[in-house]
N, CA, C, O and the ligand as a Tripos MOL2 file, in Angstrom:
@<TRIPOS>MOLECULE
protein
  273   271    69     0     0
PROTEIN
NO_CHARGES

@<TRIPOS>ATOM
      1 N         115.4500  359.2700  226.2840 N.3       1 MET1
      2 CA        116.6070  359.6240  225.5540 C.3       1 MET1
      3 C         117.8320  359.0030  226.1580 C.2       1 MET1
      4 O         118.0480  359.0920  227.3670 O.2       1 MET1
      5 N         118.6640  358.3570  225.3100 N.am      2 LYS2
      6 CA        119.7880  357.6920  225.8950 C.3       2 LYS2
      7 C         121.0090  358.7310  225.8040 C.2       2 LYS2
      8 O         121.2800  359.3680  224.7870 O.2       2 LYS2
      9 N         121.6300  358.7990  226.8890 N.am      3 GLN3
     10 CA        122.8330  359.6850  226.9840 C.3       3 GLN3
     11 C         124.1290  358.8060  227.0270 C.2       3 GLN3
     12 O         124.1850  357.7820  227.7080 O.2       3 GLN3
     13 N         125.0460  359.2100  226.3510 N.am      4 GLN4
     14 CA        126.3180  358.5410  226.3540 C.3       4 GLN4
     15 C         127.4130  359.5730  226.4790 C.2       4 GLN4
     16 O         127.5060  360.5750  225.7700 O.2       4 GLN4
     17 N         128.2660  359.2110  227.4950 N.am      5 ALA5
     18 CA        129.4580  360.1770  227.6840 C.3       5 ALA5
     19 C         130.7070  359.3570  227.3320 C.2       5 ALA5
     20 O         130.9090  358.2030  227.7100 O.2       5 ALA5
     21 N         131.4590  360.0390  226.6200 N.am      6 THR6
     22 CA        132.8430  359.5690  226.2710 C.3       6 THR6
     23 C         133.8650  360.3270  226.8700 C.2       6 THR6
     24 O         133.8730  361.5570  226.8260 O.2       6 THR6
     25 N         134.7900  359.6030  227.4670 N.am      7 LEU7
     26 CA        135.9000  360.3290  228.2020 C.3       7 LEU7
     27 C         137.1600  360.0550  227.4790 C.2       7 LEU7
     28 O         137.4830  358.8810  227.2940 O.2       7 LEU7
     29 N         137.8270  360.9230  227.0950 N.am      8 ARG8
     30 CA        139.1290  360.6540  226.3880 C.3       8 ARG8
     31 C         140.1900  361.3810  227.2730 C.2       8 ARG8
     32 O         140.4520  362.5740  227.1150 O.2       8 ARG8
     33 N         140.7400  360.6520  228.1420 N.am      9 ALA9
     34 CA        141.7860  361.2160  228.9960 C.3       9 ALA9
     35 C         143.1800  360.7910  228.5550 C.2       9 ALA9
     36 O         143.4580  359.6040  228.3900 O.2       9 ALA9
     37 N         144.0180  361.7400  228.3740 N.am     10 ARG10
     38 CA        145.3550  361.3950  228.0450 C.3      10 ARG10
     39 C         146.3250  362.0490  229.0500 C.2      10 ARG10
     40 O         146.1430  363.1840  229.4900 O.2      10 ARG10
     41 N         147.2970  361.3140  229.3630 N.am     11 ALA11
     42 CA        148.3180  361.7980  230.3480 C.3      11 ALA11
     43 C         149.1990  362.7310  229.5930 C.2      11 ALA11
     44 O         149.5630  362.4950  228.4410 O.2      11 ALA11
     45 N         149.5500  363.8420  230.2930 N.am     12 PRO12
     46 CA        150.3230  364.8490  229.6920 C.3      12 PRO12
     47 C         151.7500  364.2170  229.3500 C.2      12 PRO12
     48 O         152.2530  363.3620  230.0800 O.2      12 PRO12
     49 N         152.3330  364.6650  228.2610 N.am     13 GLY13
     50 CA        153.6210  364.2220  227.8140 C.3      13 GLY13
     51 C         154.7320  364.4810  228.8560 C.2      13 GLY13
     52 O         155.6190  363.6450  229.0270 O.2      13 GLY13
     53 N         154.6840  365.6460  229.5580 N.am     14 VAL14
     54 CA        155.6420  365.9210  230.5830 C.3      14 VAL14
     55 C         155.6000  364.9370  231.7070 C.2      14 VAL14
     56 O         156.6480  364.5110  232.1900 O.2      14 VAL14
     57 N         154.3750  364.5450  232.1590 N.am     15 ALA15
     58 CA        154.1640  363.5660  233.2550 C.3      15 ALA15
     59 C         154.7850  362.2040  232.8210 C.2      15 ALA15
     60 O         155.4730  361.5350  233.5920 O.2      15 ALA15
     61 N         154.5030  361.8350  231.5480 N.am     16 ILE16
     62 CA        155.1010  360.5340  231.1320 C.3      16 ILE16
     63 C         156.6450  360.5610  230.9840 C.2      16 ILE16
     64 O         157.3470  359.5780  231.2230 O.2      16 ILE16
     65 N         157.1070  361.7350  230.5820 N.am     17 ALA17
     66 CA        158.5720  361.8620  230.5410 C.3      17 ALA17
     67 C         159.2360  361.8470  231.9530 C.2      17 ALA17
     68 O         160.2870  361.2410  232.1580 O.2      17 ALA17
     69 N         158.6050  362.5070  232.8610 N.am     18 ALA18
     70 CA        159.1450  362.4950  234.2990 C.3      18 ALA18
     71 C         159.0110  361.1210  234.9400 C.2      18 ALA18
     72 O         159.9120  360.7260  235.6790 O.2      18 ALA18
     73 N         157.9450  360.3730  234.7020 N.am     19 LEU19
     74 CA        157.8300  359.0410  235.2210 C.3      19 LEU19
     75 C         158.9110  358.1190  234.5500 C.2      19 LEU19
     76 O         159.5760  357.3380  235.2310 O.2      19 LEU19
     77 N         159.0580  358.2320  233.2460 N.am     20 LEU20
     78 CA        160.1080  357.3660  232.6230 C.3      20 LEU20
     79 C         161.5240  357.7510  233.1220 C.2      20 LEU20
     80 O         162.3660  356.8590  233.2340 O.2      20 LEU20
     81 N         161.8090  358.9510  233.4060 N.am     21 ALA21
     82 CA        163.0910  359.3710  234.0140 C.3      21 ALA21
     83 C         163.1960  358.7770  235.3890 C.2      21 ALA21
     84 O         164.2340  358.2120  235.7340 O.2      21 ALA21
     85 N         162.1920  358.8790  236.1590 N.am     22 VAL22
     86 CA        162.2910  358.2430  237.5060 C.3      22 VAL22
     87 C         162.4320  356.7380  237.4270 C.2      22 VAL22
     88 O         163.2190  356.1350  238.1570 O.2      22 VAL22
     89 N         161.6620  356.1370  236.5330 N.am     23 PHE23
     90 CA        161.7810  354.6600  236.3510 C.3      23 PHE23
     91 C         163.2620  354.3260  235.7980 C.2      23 PHE23
     92 O         163.8870  353.3730  236.2640 O.2      23 PHE23
     93 N         163.7320  355.0540  234.9040 N.am     24 GLY24
     94 CA        165.1120  354.7070  234.4720 C.3      24 GLY24
     95 C         166.1240  354.9450  235.5800 C.2      24 GLY24
     96 O         167.0280  354.1210  235.7180 O.2      24 GLY24
     97 N         166.0530  355.9810  236.3660 N.am     25 ALA25
     98 CA        166.9950  356.1580  237.3900 C.3      25 ALA25
     99 C         166.9360  355.0130  238.4130 C.2      25 ALA25
    100 O         167.9630  354.4700  238.8190 O.2      25 ALA25
    101 N         165.6440  354.6440  238.8380 N.am     26 GLY26
    102 CA        165.4810  353.5840  239.7390 C.3      26 GLY26
    103 C         165.9340  352.2970  239.2180 C.2      26 GLY26
    104 O         166.5420  351.5220  239.9560 O.2      26 GLY26
    105 N         165.6760  352.0050  237.9670 N.am     27 LEU27
    106 CA        166.1030  350.7500  237.3960 C.3      27 LEU27
    107 C         167.6580  350.7150  237.3500 C.2      27 LEU27
    108 O         168.2470  349.6730  237.6390 O.2      27 LEU27
    109 N         168.3070  351.8040  237.0030 N.am     28 PHE28
    110 CA        169.8280  351.8650  237.0070 C.3      28 PHE28
    111 C         170.3030  351.6810  238.4390 C.2      28 PHE28
    112 O         171.1920  350.8700  238.6980 O.2      28 PHE28
    113 N         169.7320  352.4130  239.3530 N.am     29 ALA29
    114 CA        170.2370  352.3410  240.8070 C.3      29 ALA29
    115 C         170.0620  350.8720  241.3840 C.2      29 ALA29
    116 O         170.9200  350.3370  242.0870 O.2      29 ALA29
    117 N         168.9250  350.3020  241.0340 N.am     30 MET30
    118 CA        168.6930  348.9260  241.6030 C.3      30 MET30
    119 C         169.4080  347.8800  240.8670 C.2      30 MET30
    120 O         169.9400  346.9630  241.4920 O.2      30 MET30
    121 N         169.4670  347.9470  239.4860 N.am     31 GLY31
    122 CA        169.9550  346.8330  238.7870 C.3      31 GLY31
    123 C         171.3760  346.9940  238.1680 C.2      31 GLY31
    124 O         172.0110  345.9920  237.8390 O.2      31 GLY31
    125 N         171.8280  348.1280  238.0230 N.am     32 LEU32
    126 CA        173.0770  348.1860  237.1710 C.3      32 LEU32
    127 C         174.1230  349.0300  237.8400 C.2      32 LEU32
    128 O         175.2620  348.9940  237.3720 O.2      32 LEU32
    129 N         173.8740  349.7610  238.8480 N.am     33 ASP33
    130 CA        174.9380  350.6460  239.3710 C.3      33 ASP33
    131 C         175.9790  349.8860  240.0590 C.2      33 ASP33
    132 O         175.7180  348.9880  240.8590 O.2      33 ASP33
    133 N         177.2280  350.2740  239.7230 N.am     34 GLN34
    134 CA        178.3690  349.6410  240.4320 C.3      34 GLN34
    135 C         179.1740  350.7110  241.1080 C.2      34 GLN34
    136 O         180.3880  350.5450  241.2190 O.2      34 GLN34
    137 N         178.5920  351.8090  241.5740 N.am     35 GLY35
    138 CA        179.2380  352.8870  242.2590 C.3      35 GLY35
    139 C         179.1760  354.1780  241.3680 C.2      35 GLY35
    140 O         179.7220  355.2090  241.7620 O.2      35 GLY35
    141 N         178.5840  354.1300  240.2960 N.am     36 HIS36
    142 CA        178.5230  355.2510  239.3670 C.3      36 HIS36
    143 C         177.8230  356.3910  239.9490 C.2      36 HIS36
    144 O         178.3180  357.5110  239.8260 O.2      36 HIS36
    145 N         176.6790  356.2140  240.5930 N.am     37 MET37
    146 CA        175.8500  357.3240  241.0290 C.3      37 MET37
    147 C         176.4730  358.0670  242.1380 C.2      37 MET37
    148 O         176.3910  359.2950  242.1820 O.2      37 MET37
    149 N         177.1520  357.3170  243.1230 N.am     38 PHE38
    150 CA        177.7560  357.9920  244.2430 C.3      38 PHE38
    151 C         179.0840  358.4920  243.8940 C.2      38 PHE38
    152 O         179.6310  359.2960  244.6490 O.2      38 PHE38
    153 N         179.6640  358.0880  242.8090 N.am     39 SER39
    154 CA        180.9870  358.5980  242.3730 C.3      39 SER39
    155 C         180.9150  360.1110  241.9810 C.2      39 SER39
    156 O         181.9290  360.8090  241.9630 O.2      39 SER39
    157 N         179.6950  360.5780  241.6740 N.am     40 VAL40
    158 CA        179.6000  361.9830  241.3840 C.3      40 VAL40
    159 C         180.0190  362.8450  242.6070 C.2      40 VAL40
    160 O         180.7310  363.8390  242.4670 O.2      40 VAL40
    161 N         179.5760  362.4490  243.7490 N.am     41 VAL41
    162 CA        180.0200  363.2130  244.9390 C.3      41 VAL41
    163 C         181.1910  362.4990  245.7430 C.2      41 VAL41
    164 O         181.8980  363.1730  246.4920 O.2      41 VAL41
    165 N         181.3700  361.2900  245.6050 N.am     42 GLU42
    166 CA        182.4300  360.5760  246.4790 C.3      42 GLU42
    167 C         183.6550  360.3760  245.6570 C.2      42 GLU42
    168 O         184.7190  360.1890  246.2480 O.2      42 GLU42
    169 N         183.6190  360.3950  244.3770 N.am     43 GLY43
    170 CA        184.8360  360.1790  243.5480 C.3      43 GLY43
    171 C         185.0740  358.6800  243.3140 C.2      43 GLY43
    172 O         184.1350  357.8830  243.3170 O.2      43 GLY43
    173 N         186.3150  358.3240  243.1170 N.am     44 ALA44
    174 CA        186.7510  356.9360  242.7200 C.3      44 ALA44
    175 C         186.5440  356.0130  243.8890 C.2      44 ALA44
    176 O         186.4980  354.8030  243.6650 O.2      44 ALA44
    177 N         186.4110  356.4800  245.1450 N.am     45 ALA45
    178 CA        186.2050  355.5720  246.2520 C.3      45 ALA45
    179 C         184.8430  354.8130  246.1850 C.2      45 ALA45
    180 O         184.6650  353.7380  246.7580 O.2      45 ALA45
    181 N         183.8890  355.4580  245.4350 N.am     46 ALA46
    182 CA        182.5210  354.9300  245.3870 C.3      46 ALA46
    183 C         182.5710  353.6180  244.6030 C.2      46 ALA46
    184 O         181.7470  352.7390  244.8530 O.2      46 ALA46
    185 N         183.5360  353.4500  243.6350 N.am     47 PHE47
    186 CA        183.5400  352.1770  242.9120 C.3      47 PHE47
    187 C         184.0530  351.0220  243.7690 C.2      47 PHE47
    188 O         183.7780  349.8530  243.4990 O.2      47 PHE47
    189 N         184.8110  351.3850  244.8130 N.am     48 ASP48
    190 CA        185.2340  350.2600  245.8320 C.3      48 ASP48
    191 C         184.1200  349.9740  246.7920 C.2      48 ASP48
    192 O         183.9450  348.8120  247.1590 O.2      48 ASP48
    193 N         183.4100  350.8710  247.1950 N.am     49 ALA49
    194 CA        182.3870  350.8460  248.2630 C.3      49 ALA49
    195 C         181.1490  350.1700  247.7580 C.2      49 ALA49
    196 O         180.6040  349.2770  248.4070 O.2      49 ALA49
    197 N         180.6750  350.6240  246.5220 N.am     50 MET50
    198 CA        179.4960  350.0860  245.8380 C.3      50 MET50
    199 C         178.3060  350.0290  246.8720 C.2      50 MET50
    200 O         177.7270  348.9600  247.0620 O.2      50 MET50
    201 N         177.9540  351.1410  247.5190 N.am     51 TYR51
    202 CA        176.7780  351.0800  248.5380 C.3      51 TYR51
    203 C         175.5390  350.6830  247.8540 C.2      51 TYR51
    204 O         174.8700  349.8210  248.4240 O.2      51 TYR51
    205 N         175.0840  351.1800  246.6710 N.am     52 LEU52
    206 CA        173.8600  350.8390  246.0500 C.3      52 LEU52
    207 C         173.8840  349.4200  245.6380 C.2      52 LEU52
    208 O         172.8290  348.7930  245.7280 O.2      52 LEU52
    209 N         174.9940  348.8030  245.1780 N.am     53 HIS53
    210 CA        175.0810  347.5200  244.8180 C.3      53 HIS53
    211 C         174.8660  346.5610  246.0080 C.2      53 HIS53
    212 O         174.1600  345.5570  245.9030 O.2      53 HIS53
    213 N         175.4850  346.9000  247.1100 N.am     54 GLU54
    214 CA        175.3250  346.1090  248.3890 C.3      54 GLU54
    215 C         173.8690  346.2580  248.8670 C.2      54 GLU54
    216 O         173.2770  345.2800  249.3240 O.2      54 GLU54
    217 N         173.3130  347.4040  248.7740 N.am     55 LEU55
    218 CA        171.9320  347.6290  249.2490 C.3      55 LEU55
    219 C         170.9820  346.7500  248.4070 C.2      55 LEU55
    220 O         170.0870  346.1300  248.9800 O.2      55 LEU55
    221 N         171.1340  346.6760  247.1340 N.am     56 SER56
    222 CA        170.1470  346.0430  246.3180 C.3      56 SER56
    223 C         170.6340  344.6350  245.7820 C.2      56 SER56
    224 O         170.1650  344.1240  244.7650 O.2      56 SER56
    225 N         171.5880  344.0770  246.5390 N.am     57 HIS57
    226 CA        172.3010  342.8000  246.0460 C.3      57 HIS57
    227 C         171.3000  341.7340  245.9510 C.2      57 HIS57
    228 O         171.2340  341.0860  244.9060 O.2      57 HIS57
    229 N         170.4820  341.4720  246.9710 N.am     58 ASP58
    230 CA        169.5590  340.3440  246.8800 C.3      58 ASP58
    231 C         168.4590  340.5530  245.9070 C.2      58 ASP58
    232 O         167.9960  339.5850  245.3030 O.2      58 ASP58
    233 N         167.9870  341.8190  245.7040 N.am     59 VAL59
    234 CA        166.9750  342.1380  244.6750 C.3      59 VAL59
    235 C         167.5370  341.8680  243.2820 C.2      59 VAL59
    236 O         166.8080  341.4070  242.4040 O.2      59 VAL59
    237 N         168.7950  342.1420  243.0720 N.am     60 ARG60
    238 CA        169.4840  341.9150  241.7770 C.3      60 ARG60
    239 C         169.4470  340.4020  241.4340 C.2      60 ARG60
    240 O         169.1290  340.0070  240.3120 O.2      60 ARG60
    241 N         169.7810  339.5920  242.4300 N.am     61 HIS61
    242 CA        169.7910  338.2430  242.1170 C.3      61 HIS61
    243 C         168.3290  337.7270  241.9000 C.2      61 HIS61
    244 O         168.0760  336.9720  240.9610 O.2      61 HIS61
    245 N         167.4730  338.1020  242.6890 N.am     62 ALA62
    246 CA        166.1490  337.6160  242.5540 C.3      62 ALA62
    247 C         165.4230  338.1160  241.2520 C.2      62 ALA62
    248 O         164.5120  337.4760  240.7260 O.2      62 ALA62
    249 N         165.8760  339.2460  240.8010 N.am     63 ALA63
    250 CA        165.3200  339.8370  239.4710 C.3      63 ALA63
    251 C         166.0960  339.3960  238.3190 C.2      63 ALA63
    252 O         165.6900  339.6480  237.1840 O.2      63 ALA63
    253 N         167.1640  338.7670  238.5150 N.am     64 GLY64
    254 CA        167.9470  338.1610  237.3990 C.3      64 GLY64
    255 C         168.9510  339.2150  236.6890 C.2      64 GLY64
    256 O         169.4180  338.9980  235.5710 O.2      64 GLY64
    257 N         169.1980  340.2130  237.3350 N.am     65 PHE65
    258 CA        170.2290  341.2170  236.8540 C.3      65 PHE65
    259 C         171.5680  340.6530  237.0100 C.2      65 PHE65
    260 O         171.8430  339.9440  237.9790 O.2      65 PHE65
    261 N         172.4460  340.9520  236.0590 N.am     66 PRO66
    262 CA        173.8140  340.4940  236.2510 C.3      66 PRO66
    263 C         174.5070  341.1860  237.4060 C.2      66 PRO66
    264 O         174.4450  342.4110  237.5090 O.2      66 PRO66
    265 N         175.1390  340.4690  238.2420 N.am     67 CYS67
    266 CA        175.6580  341.0270  239.5320 C.3      67 CYS67
    267 C         177.1500  340.8590  239.6630 C.2      67 CYS67
    268 O         177.8830  341.8480  239.6840 O.2      67 CYS67
    269 N         177.6380  339.5810  239.7580 N.am     68 HIS68
    270 CA        179.0450  339.3200  239.9220 C.3      68 HIS68
    271 C         179.3520  337.9660  239.3770 C.2      68 HIS68
    272 O         180.5040  337.5330  239.4140 O.2      68 HIS68
    273 ZN        175.6140  339.1150  243.6350 Zn       69 ZN69
@<TRIPOS>BOND
     1     1     2 1
     2     2     3 1
     3     3     4 2
     4     3     5 am
     5     5     6 1
     6     6     7 1
     7     7     8 2
     8     7     9 am
     9     9    10 1
    10    10    11 1
    11    11    12 2
    12    11    13 am
    13    13    14 1
    14    14    15 1
    15    15    16 2
    16    15    17 am
    17    17    18 1
    18    18    19 1
    19    19    20 2
    20    19    21 am
    21    21    22 1
    22    22    23 1
    23    23    24 2
    24    23    25 am
    25    25    26 1
    26    26    27 1
    27    27    28 2
    28    27    29 am
    29    29    30 1
    30    30    31 1
    31    31    32 2
    32    31    33 am
    33    33    34 1
    34    34    35 1
    35    35    36 2
    36    35    37 am
    37    37    38 1
    38    38    39 1
    39    39    40 2
    40    39    41 am
    41    41    42 1
    42    42    43 1
    43    43    44 2
    44    43    45 am
    45    45    46 1
    46    46    47 1
    47    47    48 2
    48    47    49 am
    49    49    50 1
    50    50    51 1
    51    51    52 2
    52    51    53 am
    53    53    54 1
    54    54    55 1
    55    55    56 2
    56    55    57 am
    57    57    58 1
    58    58    59 1
    59    59    60 2
    60    59    61 am
    61    61    62 1
    62    62    63 1
    63    63    64 2
    64    63    65 am
    65    65    66 1
    66    66    67 1
    67    67    68 2
    68    67    69 am
    69    69    70 1
    70    70    71 1
    71    71    72 2
    72    71    73 am
    73    73    74 1
    74    74    75 1
    75    75    76 2
    76    75    77 am
    77    77    78 1
    78    78    79 1
    79    79    80 2
    80    79    81 am
    81    81    82 1
    82    82    83 1
    83    83    84 2
    84    83    85 am
    85    85    86 1
    86    86    87 1
    87    87    88 2
    88    87    89 am
    89    89    90 1
    90    90    91 1
    91    91    92 2
    92    91    93 am
    93    93    94 1
    94    94    95 1
    95    95    96 2
    96    95    97 am
    97    97    98 1
    98    98    99 1
    99    99   100 2
   100    99   101 am
   101   101   102 1
   102   102   103 1
   103   103   104 2
   104   103   105 am
   105   105   106 1
   106   106   107 1
   107   107   108 2
   108   107   109 am
   109   109   110 1
   110   110   111 1
   111   111   112 2
   112   111   113 am
   113   113   114 1
   114   114   115 1
   115   115   116 2
   116   115   117 am
   117   117   118 1
   118   118   119 1
   119   119   120 2
   120   119   121 am
   121   121   122 1
   122   122   123 1
   123   123   124 2
   124   123   125 am
   125   125   126 1
   126   126   127 1
   127   127   128 2
   128   127   129 am
   129   129   130 1
   130   130   131 1
   131   131   132 2
   132   131   133 am
   133   133   134 1
   134   134   135 1
   135   135   136 2
   136   135   137 am
   137   137   138 1
   138   138   139 1
   139   139   140 2
   140   139   141 am
   141   141   142 1
   142   142   143 1
   143   143   144 2
   144   143   145 am
   145   145   146 1
   146   146   147 1
   147   147   148 2
   148   147   149 am
   149   149   150 1
   150   150   151 1
   151   151   152 2
   152   151   153 am
   153   153   154 1
   154   154   155 1
   155   155   156 2
   156   155   157 am
   157   157   158 1
   158   158   159 1
   159   159   160 2
   160   159   161 am
   161   161   162 1
   162   162   163 1
   163   163   164 2
   164   163   165 am
   165   165   166 1
   166   166   167 1
   167   167   168 2
   168   167   169 am
   169   169   170 1
   170   170   171 1
   171   171   172 2
   172   171   173 am
   173   173   174 1
   174   174   175 1
   175   175   176 2
   176   175   177 am
   177   177   178 1
   178   178   179 1
   179   179   180 2
   180   179   181 am
   181   181   182 1
   182   182   183 1
   183   183   184 2
   184   183   185 am
   185   185   186 1
   186   186   187 1
   187   187   188 2
   188   187   189 am
   189   189   190 1
   190   190   191 1
   191   191   192 2
   192   191   193 am
   193   193   194 1
   194   194   195 1
   195   195   196 2
   196   195   197 am
   197   197   198 1
   198   198   199 1
   199   199   200 2
   200   199   201 am
   201   201   202 1
   202   202   203 1
   203   203   204 2
   204   203   205 am
   205   205   206 1
   206   206   207 1
   207   207   208 2
   208   207   209 am
   209   209   210 1
   210   210   211 1
   211   211   212 2
   212   211   213 am
   213   213   214 1
   214   214   215 1
   215   215   216 2
   216   215   217 am
   217   217   218 1
   218   218   219 1
   219   219   220 2
   220   219   221 am
   221   221   222 1
   222   222   223 1
   223   223   224 2
   224   223   225 am
   225   225   226 1
   226   226   227 1
   227   227   228 2
   228   227   229 am
   229   229   230 1
   230   230   231 1
   231   231   232 2
   232   231   233 am
   233   233   234 1
   234   234   235 1
   235   235   236 2
   236   235   237 am
   237   237   238 1
   238   238   239 1
   239   239   240 2
   240   239   241 am
   241   241   242 1
   242   242   243 1
   243   243   244 2
   244   243   245 am
   245   245   246 1
   246   246   247 1
   247   247   248 2
   248   247   249 am
   249   249   250 1
   250   250   251 1
   251   251   252 2
   252   251   253 am
   253   253   254 1
   254   254   255 1
   255   255   256 2
   256   255   257 am
   257   257   258 1
   258   258   259 1
   259   259   260 2
   260   259   261 am
   261   261   262 1
   262   262   263 1
   263   263   264 2
   264   263   265 am
   265   265   266 1
   266   266   267 1
   267   267   268 2
   268   267   269 am
   269   269   270 1
   270   270   271 1
   271   271   272 2
@<TRIPOS>SUBSTRUCTURE
     1 MET1         2 RESIDUE 1 A MET
     2 LYS2         6 RESIDUE 1 A LYS
     3 GLN3        10 RESIDUE 1 A GLN
     4 GLN4        14 RESIDUE 1 A GLN
     5 ALA5        18 RESIDUE 1 A ALA
     6 THR6        22 RESIDUE 1 A THR
     7 LEU7        26 RESIDUE 1 A LEU
     8 ARG8        30 RESIDUE 1 A ARG
     9 ALA9        34 RESIDUE 1 A ALA
    10 ARG10       38 RESIDUE 1 A ARG
    11 ALA11       42 RESIDUE 1 A ALA
    12 PRO12       46 RESIDUE 1 A PRO
    13 GLY13       50 RESIDUE 1 A GLY
    14 VAL14       54 RESIDUE 1 A VAL
    15 ALA15       58 RESIDUE 1 A ALA
    16 ILE16       62 RESIDUE 1 A ILE
    17 ALA17       66 RESIDUE 1 A ALA
    18 ALA18       70 RESIDUE 1 A ALA
    19 LEU19       74 RESIDUE 1 A LEU
    20 LEU20       78 RESIDUE 1 A LEU
    21 ALA21       82 RESIDUE 1 A ALA
    22 VAL22       86 RESIDUE 1 A VAL
    23 PHE23       90 RESIDUE 1 A PHE
    24 GLY24       94 RESIDUE 1 A GLY
    25 ALA25       98 RESIDUE 1 A ALA
    26 GLY26      102 RESIDUE 1 A GLY
    27 LEU27      106 RESIDUE 1 A LEU
    28 PHE28      110 RESIDUE 1 A PHE
    29 ALA29      114 RESIDUE 1 A ALA
    30 MET30      118 RESIDUE 1 A MET
    31 GLY31      122 RESIDUE 1 A GLY
    32 LEU32      126 RESIDUE 1 A LEU
    33 ASP33      130 RESIDUE 1 A ASP
    34 GLN34      134 RESIDUE 1 A GLN
    35 GLY35      138 RESIDUE 1 A GLY
    36 HIS36      142 RESIDUE 1 A HIS
    37 MET37      146 RESIDUE 1 A MET
    38 PHE38      150 RESIDUE 1 A PHE
    39 SER39      154 RESIDUE 1 A SER
    40 VAL40      158 RESIDUE 1 A VAL
    41 VAL41      162 RESIDUE 1 A VAL
    42 GLU42      166 RESIDUE 1 A GLU
    43 GLY43      170 RESIDUE 1 A GLY
    44 ALA44      174 RESIDUE 1 A ALA
    45 ALA45      178 RESIDUE 1 A ALA
    46 ALA46      182 RESIDUE 1 A ALA
    47 PHE47      186 RESIDUE 1 A PHE
    48 ASP48      190 RESIDUE 1 A ASP
    49 ALA49      194 RESIDUE 1 A ALA
    50 MET50      198 RESIDUE 1 A MET
    51 TYR51      202 RESIDUE 1 A TYR
    52 LEU52      206 RESIDUE 1 A LEU
    53 HIS53      210 RESIDUE 1 A HIS
    54 GLU54      214 RESIDUE 1 A GLU
    55 LEU55      218 RESIDUE 1 A LEU
    56 SER56      222 RESIDUE 1 A SER
    57 HIS57      226 RESIDUE 1 A HIS
    58 ASP58      230 RESIDUE 1 A ASP
    59 VAL59      234 RESIDUE 1 A VAL
    60 ARG60      238 RESIDUE 1 A ARG
    61 HIS61      242 RESIDUE 1 A HIS
    62 ALA62      246 RESIDUE 1 A ALA
    63 ALA63      250 RESIDUE 1 A ALA
    64 GLY64      254 RESIDUE 1 A GLY
    65 PHE65      258 RESIDUE 1 A PHE
    66 PRO66      262 RESIDUE 1 A PRO
    67 CYS67      266 RESIDUE 1 A CYS
    68 HIS68      270 RESIDUE 1 A HIS
    69 ZN69       273 GROUP 0 **** ****
């Protein structure tokens, strides 16, 4: 007798939504942030410092994101 097992696994929608949120936040922080994320706690001074921009500067150029 031949047995056949079929597995239908689906990722929960909540997990996919959480991963997409983490991906979006990471993409923004690495590729697009010009001080916006730190301005929440640091205020307008974050736009001058641009810590995340400086941290990910070489990655931005290597990945082709607009930088300066
Ligand atoms: Zn640059």
